[in-house]
C-alpha positions as CSV (number, residue, x, y, z in Angstrom):
1,M,-60.5,75.4,12.1
2,T,-59.6,76.9,15.5
3,T,-57.0,75.0,17.5
4,K,-56.1,75.5,21.2
5,Y,-53.5,73.9,23.3
6,T,-53.3,72.9,27.0
7,P,-50.4,72.9,29.5
8,E,-50.7,69.1,29.4
9,H,-49.6,69.1,25.8
10,V,-53.0,68.2,24.3
11,W,-54.5,70.1,21.4
12,L,-58.2,70.5,20.6
13,S,-59.8,71.9,17.5
14,T,-63.2,73.0,16.4
15,E,-64.4,73.1,12.8
16,G,-64.6,76.5,11.3
17,K,-64.4,79.4,13.7
18,A,-66.9,77.9,16.1
19,P,-66.3,79.0,19.7
20,L,-65.7,76.5,22.4
21,T,-69.3,76.3,23.7
22,A,-71.7,73.8,25.1
23,G,-72.8,71.3,22.5
24,S,-69.9,71.9,20.1
25,V,-67.7,68.9,19.2
26,V,-64.0,69.2,19.4
27,T,-61.3,66.9,18.1
28,V,-58.5,66.1,20.6
29,G,-54.9,64.8,20.2
30,I,-51.4,65.1,21.6
31,T,-49.1,67.9,20.4
32,Q,-46.0,67.6,18.3
33,H,-44.0,68.5,21.5
34,A,-45.6,65.6,23.4
35,Q,-44.9,63.2,20.5
36,D,-41.3,64.4,20.2
37,T,-40.8,63.9,24.0
38,L,-42.4,60.4,23.9
39,G,-40.7,59.1,20.8
40,D,-42.0,56.1,18.9
41,I,-45.6,55.5,20.1
42,V,-46.4,51.8,20.2
43,F,-49.8,51.7,22.0
44,V,-52.8,53.9,22.8
45,E,-55.6,53.4,25.2
46,L,-58.6,55.4,24.1
47,P,-61.7,56.2,26.2
48,E,-65.1,54.6,25.6
49,P,-67.7,56.6,23.6
50,G,-70.4,57.9,25.8
51,K,-68.2,58.3,28.8
52,T,-68.0,61.8,30.4
53,F,-64.9,63.4,31.8
54,A,-64.1,66.6,33.6
55,A,-61.3,68.9,32.2
56,K,-57.9,67.6,33.3
57,D,-59.2,64.1,34.0
58,V,-57.1,61.2,32.5
59,A,-59.0,60.1,29.4
60,G,-56.4,57.8,27.9
61,V,-52.9,56.5,27.9
62,V,-50.2,56.6,25.3
63,E,-47.1,54.3,25.5
64,S,-43.9,54.7,23.6
65,V,-40.6,52.9,23.5
66,K,-39.4,55.4,26.1
67,A,-42.3,55.9,28.5
68,A,-46.0,55.9,29.1
69,A,-48.0,59.1,29.5
70,D,-51.6,60.0,30.4
71,V,-53.7,61.8,27.9
72,Y,-55.7,64.5,29.8
73,M,-59.1,65.7,28.9
74,P,-58.8,69.3,27.6
75,V,-62.4,70.3,28.5
76,T,-65.4,68.9,30.3
77,G,-67.5,66.8,28.0
78,E,-68.7,63.4,26.6
79,I,-66.6,61.2,24.3
80,V,-68.6,60.9,21.1
81,E,-66.0,59.2,18.9
82,V,-62.6,57.6,19.1
83,N,-60.0,57.2,16.3
84,E,-60.1,53.4,15.7
85,A,-57.3,53.8,13.1
86,L,-55.0,55.0,15.8
87,R,-55.9,52.0,17.9
88,S,-54.8,49.6,15.1
89,D,-51.9,51.8,14.0
90,P,-50.5,53.9,17.0
91,A,-47.7,55.2,14.8
92,L,-50.2,57.6,13.3
93,A,-49.6,59.7,16.5
94,N,-46.0,59.9,15.4
95,S,-46.4,60.6,11.7
96,D,-49.3,63.0,11.9
97,P,-50.1,64.0,15.6
98,L,-52.1,67.1,14.5
99,G,-54.1,65.3,11.8
100,A,-54.7,61.6,11.2
101,G,-53.2,60.8,14.7
102,W,-56.1,62.5,16.6
103,F,-57.3,60.6,19.6
104,F,-61.0,61.3,20.2
105,K,-63.9,63.7,19.7
106,V,-65.7,65.4,22.7
107,K,-69.1,67.0,22.9
108,V,-68.4,70.0,25.1
109,S,-70.4,70.4,28.3
110,E,-71.8,73.6,29.8
111,G,-69.1,75.6,31.6
112,A,-66.3,73.8,29.9
113,D,-64.1,76.8,29.3
114,R,-60.5,76.7,30.5
115,E,-58.7,79.9,31.0
116,D,-55.3,78.2,30.5
117,L,-56.0,77.2,26.9
118,M,-53.4,78.7,24.6
119,D,-53.3,79.7,20.9
120,E,-50.5,78.4,18.7
121,S,-48.0,81.1,19.4
122,A,-48.5,81.0,23.2
123,Y,-48.2,77.3,23.2
124,A,-45.0,77.4,21.1
125,G,-43.5,79.7,23.8
126,F,-44.7,77.4,26.6
127,A,-43.4,74.2,24.9
128,A,-40.0,75.8,24.3
129,N,-39.6,76.2,28.0
130,A,-41.1,72.8,29.0
């Protein structure tokens, strides 16, 4: 699995070592840093499958006991699946933000690459200064 991170504190991962190319499907969620900043998550608003978003568009909302935050699309693409378990149990985003607390899956569109995607070590440095 290859995982990348955005400056908006969203992660995306591809199965295996597949590159981020048109037609690939990536799983998307919020980072541990975002979860730590928000605190106890009590509600998530997920996008509708079939809807297309551009990179950096708001695709969802997460609400915690502290604040609400937008969930930004990490790449341009079409929502192909949402995590229904997260909708019924938003605390999954607290207990396992990089696993069972994923938000949605995206079929990547042509030209969806973002130059600001970071690997784990680059994101750790970025988040430490955020």
